[in-house]
DRENPA-3360 file (N, C-alpha, C; in nm, 2 decimals, always signed):
BEGIN
1 = MVVFLVVL = +11.86/+9.33/+13.43/+11.75/+9.22/+13.36/+11.61/+9.37/+13.27 ~ +11.55/+9.42/+13.46/+11.44/+9.55/+13.34/+11.49/+9.58/+13.23 ~ +11.56/+9.64/+13.16/+11.70/+9.67/+13.10/+11.72/+9.63/+13.01 ~ +11.73/+9.51/+12.97/+11.74/+9.38/+12.83/+11.57/+9.38/+12.79 ~ +11.49/+9.35/+12.85/+11.33/+9.32/+12.83/+11.31/+9.48/+12.77 ~ +11.29/+9.58/+12.84/+11.27/+9.71/+12.77/+11.36/+9.76/+12.62 ~ +11.41/+9.73/+12.58/+11.56/+9.73/+12.56/+11.48/+9.62/+12.44 ~ +11.44/+9.55/+12.46/+11.44/+9.41/+12.36/+11.28/+9.43/+12.30;
9 = ILLLAALG = +11.18/+9.44/+12.37/+11.07/+9.55/+12.33/+11.07/+9.66/+12.28 ~ +11.15/+9.74/+12.32/+11.11/+9.87/+12.16/+11.25/+9.86/+12.06 ~ +11.32/+9.68/+12.07/+11.34/+9.67/+11.90/+11.19/+9.57/+11.84 ~ +11.17/+9.53/+11.91/+11.07/+9.46/+11.87/+10.96/+9.53/+11.74 ~ +10.89/+9.65/+11.84/+10.81/+9.72/+11.83/+10.89/+9.85/+11.66 ~ +11.05/+9.87/+11.70/+11.04/+9.93/+11.64/+11.10/+9.83/+11.40 ~ +11.07/+9.64/+11.50/+11.09/+9.60/+11.35/+11.02/+9.54/+11.35 ~ +10.87/+9.60/+11.40/+10.72/+9.58/+11.38/+10.69/+9.40/+11.41;
17 = VLGLALKI = +10.75/+9.33/+11.49/+10.73/+9.16/+11.46/+10.69/+9.22/+11.64 ~ +10.65/+9.34/+11.74/+10.62/+9.27/+11.84/+10.54/+9.20/+11.96 ~ +10.44/+9.23/+11.80/+10.25/+9.16/+11.81/+10.33/+9.04/+11.82 ~ +10.39/+8.98/+11.72/+10.43/+8.81/+11.69/+10.48/+8.80/+11.78 ~ +10.58/+8.85/+11.91/+10.63/+8.87/+12.02/+10.51/+8.81/+12.16 ~ +10.50/+8.86/+12.05/+10.36/+8.86/+12.26/+10.25/+8.78/+12.19 ~ +10.19/+8.78/+12.07/+10.14/+8.62/+12.06/+10.22/+8.47/+12.16 ~ +10.32/+8.54/+12.07/+10.47/+8.36/+12.13/+10.48/+8.40/+12.24;
25 = AAALFLGI = +10.49/+8.48/+12.28/+10.50/+8.48/+12.35/+10.39/+8.44/+12.53 ~ +10.28/+8.47/+12.47/+10.14/+8.47/+12.55/+10.11/+8.29/+12.55 ~ +10.10/+8.25/+12.36/+10.16/+8.15/+12.39/+10.17/+8.00/+12.48 ~ +10.31/+8.00/+12.45/+10.43/+7.92/+12.57/+10.41/+7.98/+12.68 ~ +10.34/+8.10/+12.75/+10.34/+8.09/+12.88/+10.17/+8.03/+12.88 ~ +10.06/+8.03/+12.75/+9.88/+7.91/+12.86/+9.93/+7.78/+12.80 ~ +10.06/+7.75/+12.77/+10.09/+7.64/+12.68/+10.12/+7.56/+12.83 ~ +10.24/+7.58/+12.87/+10.30/+7.57/+13.00/+10.21/+7.57/+13.16;
33 = TIAAVAFA = +10.12/+7.64/+13.13/+10.04/+7.70/+13.22/+9.96/+7.55/+13.27 ~ +9.90/+7.48/+13.14/+9.79/+7.42/+13.09/+9.83/+7.28/+13.14 ~ +10.00/+7.23/+13.09/+10.09/+7.14/+13.16/+10.13/+7.14/+13.31 ~ +10.14/+7.27/+13.31/+10.20/+7.27/+13.50/+10.01/+7.18/+13.61 ~ +9.89/+7.23/+13.53/+9.79/+7.19/+13.63/+9.74/+7.13/+13.60 ~ +9.78/+7.08/+13.44/+9.74/+6.87/+13.39/+9.85/+6.80/+13.46 ~ +9.97/+6.82/+13.51/+10.02/+6.76/+13.66/+10.08/+6.76/+13.73 ~ +9.98/+6.88/+13.80/+9.93/+6.85/+13.95/+9.83/+6.78/+14.01;
41 = LVGYYLVR = +9.74/+6.80/+13.89/+9.58/+6.71/+13.94/+9.62/+6.56/+13.85 ~ +9.70/+6.50/+13.80/+9.76/+6.34/+13.74/+9.83/+6.38/+13.89 ~ +9.89/+6.42/+13.92/+10.00/+6.39/+14.08/+9.90/+6.42/+14.19 ~ +9.76/+6.50/+14.19/+9.71/+6.52/+14.31/+9.62/+6.37/+14.32 ~ +9.56/+6.28/+14.21/+9.45/+6.19/+14.19/+9.53/+6.02/+14.15 ~ +9.67/+6.05/+14.21/+9.68/+5.94/+14.21/+9.79/+5.95/+14.31 ~ +9.87/+6.06/+14.38/+9.86/+6.02/+14.59/+9.74/+5.99/+14.62 ~ +9.63/+6.03/+14.61/+9.44/+5.99/+14.62/+9.48/+5.91/+14.66;
49 = HQLRKAQA = +9.43/+5.87/+14.55/+9.38/+5.69/+14.49/+9.50/+5.59/+14.58 ~ +9.65/+5.62/+14.60/+9.72/+5.56/+14.69/+9.69/+5.55/+14.84 ~ +9.66/+5.68/+14.84/+9.59/+5.69/+15.04/+9.50/+5.61/+14.99 ~ +9.45/+5.62/+14.97/+9.20/+5.54/+15.00/+9.35/+5.43/+14.97 ~ +9.35/+5.33/+14.90/+9.47/+5.19/+14.90/+9.51/+5.26/+15.02 ~ +9.59/+5.26/+15.03/+9.67/+5.27/+15.23/+9.54/+5.21/+15.32 ~ +9.42/+5.27/+15.34/+9.37/+5.34/+15.41/+9.30/+5.21/+15.45 ~ +9.19/+5.16/+15.31/+9.17/+5.01/+15.28/+9.25/+4.91/+15.39;
57 = SFSAAMTP = +9.37/+4.91/+15.30/+9.44/+4.80/+15.34/+9.48/+4.79/+15.50 ~ +9.49/+4.86/+15.56/+9.50/+4.92/+15.68/+9.41/+4.91/+15.76 ~ +9.29/+4.94/+15.74/+9.11/+4.91/+15.83/+9.12/+4.80/+15.83 ~ +9.19/+4.70/+15.65/+9.11/+4.57/+15.62/+9.20/+4.45/+15.79 ~ +9.33/+4.48/+15.78/+9.41/+4.43/+15.86/+9.34/+4.45/+16.00 ~ +9.28/+4.54/+16.09/+9.30/+4.57/+16.17/+9.20/+4.52/+16.25 ~ +9.05/+4.49/+16.12/+8.91/+4.41/+16.13/+8.91/+4.27/+16.17 ~ +8.89/+4.26/+16.35/+8.92/+4.10/+16.41/+8.81/+4.03/+16.29;
65 = QSSGAMGT = +8.87/+3.89/+16.30/+8.75/+3.84/+16.16/+8.79/+3.76/+16.25 ~ +8.58/+3.68/+16.22/+8.56/+3.51/+16.25/+8.61/+3.39/+16.32 ~ +8.60/+3.35/+16.32/+8.69/+3.23/+16.36/+8.61/+3.15/+16.18 ~ +8.51/+3.16/+16.18/+8.41/+3.06/+16.11/+8.46/+3.14/+15.94 ~ +8.57/+3.26/+15.89/+8.60/+3.33/+15.80/+8.67/+3.22/+15.79 ~ +8.81/+3.18/+15.83/+8.96/+3.15/+15.87/+8.95/+2.98/+15.84 ~ +8.87/+2.97/+15.77/+8.83/+2.81/+15.75/+8.89/+2.78/+15.58 ~ +8.81/+2.67/+15.50/+8.86/+2.73/+15.40/+8.81/+2.75/+15.31;
73 = TVEVGRPT = +8.87/+2.75/+15.15/+8.75/+2.85/+15.04/+8.69/+2.76/+14.92 ~ +8.75/+2.66/+15.02/+8.69/+2.57/+14.90/+8.51/+2.50/+14.87 ~ +8.37/+2.50/+14.84/+8.30/+2.49/+14.89/+8.27/+2.33/+14.91 ~ +8.24/+2.30/+14.96/+8.18/+2.17/+14.99/+8.03/+2.13/+14.96 ~ +7.94/+2.07/+14.92/+7.87/+2.01/+14.88/+7.83/+1.86/+14.84 ~ +7.66/+1.85/+14.90/+7.65/+1.71/+14.85/+7.70/+1.66/+14.68 ~ +7.70/+1.61/+14.68/+7.74/+1.55/+14.47/+7.64/+1.59/+14.41 ~ +7.58/+1.58/+14.29/+7.51/+1.56/+14.22/+7.51/+1.47/+14.10;
81 = RDDPPVDD = +7.45/+1.44/+13.98/+7.41/+1.35/+13.94/+7.51/+1.44/+13.82 ~ +7.51/+1.63/+13.83/+7.56/+1.64/+13.66/+7.76/+1.61/+13.70 ~ +7.77/+1.60/+13.83/+7.93/+1.54/+13.77/+7.93/+1.40/+13.71 ~ +8.05/+1.43/+13.66/+8.10/+1.37/+13.53/+8.17/+1.23/+13.65 ~ +8.16/+1.08/+13.50/+8.17/+1.02/+13.61/+8.34/+0.99/+13.64 ~ +8.38/+0.93/+13.75/+8.57/+0.93/+13.81/+8.62/+0.81/+13.76 ~ +8.68/+0.79/+13.73/+8.71/+0.58/+13.67/+8.89/+0.59/+13.76 ~ +8.83/+0.53/+13.86/+8.99/+0.56/+13.95/+9.03/+0.38/+14.03;
89 = RY = +9.00/+0.35/+13.83/+9.09/+0.23/+13.78/+9.22/+0.17/+13.82 ~ +9.24/+0.32/+13.80/+9.41/+0.32/+13.76/+9.49/+0.41/+13.89;
% end
């Protein structure tokens, strides 16, 4: 493998395109490296978000609720004059 790379470098140098080949190789390496780092960061933040969401759900499920909070969610109050009239004839 090393011999192949040495022969390839010598061939490229003899043809005068070694600089171009090195620029292409460096650009490919840099692009692949940036893509890998970006995927790793996105994966890290996705996993962190899911863990925090699960932790919040677990802690909410483990906290005891008071008996007053277990009642209805409908607000009950005195009727006001702003309420529209209701026709109960039908």
